[in-house]
N, C-alpha and C positions, 0 to 999 in steps of 0.2 A: 791747618795745613802746612800752612808756612807764611812767618810774616816779611813785611817788606824790613831789606836790612839784613836778615837774616842767611846764612848760608844754607843751598838747598843738597841735600846729600837723596834725595829721592825722589822720582818722578813716578806720576799715576798714571792708570788709564782708567775711564770712566766705564764701568756696567753698568749703571742706572746713578742717574741723577746730571745735577746742574752746577758747574763750580764757574765762579768767576774768579777776574782777576782784577786788581784795583790798586790805586796807588794814593797817596797820601799829595793834595797837594796844597799846601800854607793852609793845612787845616781842612779842606773838603776834599771827600771822599771820590774820586773818579772812577767808572767802571771802563773798560776798554777791551774785555774780550768773554765771550761766557763759553765753556765749554760742555757737551753733552756724548749723551751715551755714544759708545764705538771712537771714541778722542782721547788721545794721551795730551797729557798737560804735564809743566816743570815749568821753572824760572829758569831756561836753557844757559843764561851767561853766569847763576849761580852753581847749575848742575853739573856743567861741562868746565868750566873756567875757576870755581870756587870764589866768586866774587860776591858780595852782597848781593842779594836780589832787589829789583829795581822794583816787585810790587810783591802784592799779598796775593796769596791761594786761598778760595775757602770755599765753602758748599753754599747753595743757595735754598736747598734742599737734601730733602734724607738722601742719599747715597751708597751704593755701592762701588766699590774702584778695588783696583790690585794696584800696589805699590811694589817699584823694584828700586835696589840700591842702588847707586854709582857705579862698585865696584861689582854686582851681579850682572848689571846693563852694560859695562865694557868688556867682560867677559863675553858676554852673546853677543855683542856686535865684533870683538875679535873672532871669534870661532864658527861664527852662520854668518855667510854672507847675503843670503836671500833674506834676513831680516836687516842687515847695514842697508839693503841696496832698498827694503820697504819704508827704514825711518829717513834715510836720503829722500825718499817721495815724498814722505809727509813734511820733512820741512821746506822742499820745495811749493808743497800744496799751501803752508802754512805762508811763506816766501809773497806767496801771488795772493794770499787773504792780505796780511798786511799794505800792500802797494793797491788793494781796488778800496782797503778800508782809508789808508793815507789821502789818497786820491778825492774820496766821497766827502771826507773831512772839509777839500778846497773847494770843489767845484757845487757839490749838491746844498740842498738848503736841508730844516731839520725833517719836511715830510719827506721830503725824498729819502733820507735815512731812514727815515721809519718807514716806511714801503719797502724799501730792500732787506732791512731786518725782521720784517713780517714775512716776505717773500724766501726768504734762507730759514726762516726757522718760526712756521707758521703756529707752533703752541706756542708760543714764548710769552706770551701775553698771560696763560694761564698758569705758568711755571715760575715765574721772575717777579718779583715787585717793581711797582712802575718807577720808582724812586730810582733802582738802579739801570732800567731802562732808560731814564731822562738822563742819567747820566752818561751813560755810554753814548748816547745820541747827542751829547754837550749841550744840554737843555734843561729847562727846571722842569718839574714835575705837572705843573697848573699848563707848560705850553705842553707840553704830552698831551696832558687832557684837550688842550683845545684841540693839538690836531687830530688825536681819536674821535672827538664829536663829528667834526667837519668829515674823517672817515667815513663816520656811521650814518650820517644824514645825506651821501651822496649814494 
C-alpha cells in the first residue's frame, strides 16, 4: 500500500480487514498502530504535504478498501463542508488516541498496555499475528506469551 520513505498519493477507507502501520528502527520492525473496519488510514504528513512517509502501511489480513486520490480528496473537502467537518472530527479523535497511546507508553507496564489493547480490540488476538502485537506493545513475543498465560490462569 505504502512503503516508508515513499510519497503517499492515496488515502484508504477499510471496509473489511486489518491494516498495520510500522517503521524500521535500525533493522527492527516496529508496529505502532492497527486499523480495522470503518476506519480511514493514510500517511497524513505524506498525503497532505508531499513529504516522505515516516512509516509503511500494509495489510495484516485479506481486506476490502476504498481508495481516494489526493486530488479527489481535496475536491471533496473543498465542495462538501459536512465531509470536511467529519474529517476534522476524525483527526481530533486520532489526536486523542495518540495522546493516550503516548501516555500509556510512559506510565503503563506491558501487562496494562495489553489489557487496554484487548479492551479496545477484543478480537485482535484472532486477527493479528502475535509478533505484531508484541511489537505494538514494545515487548518480545516471549514476554507477550507470559502476559497472556498469566491472564489465562487468573
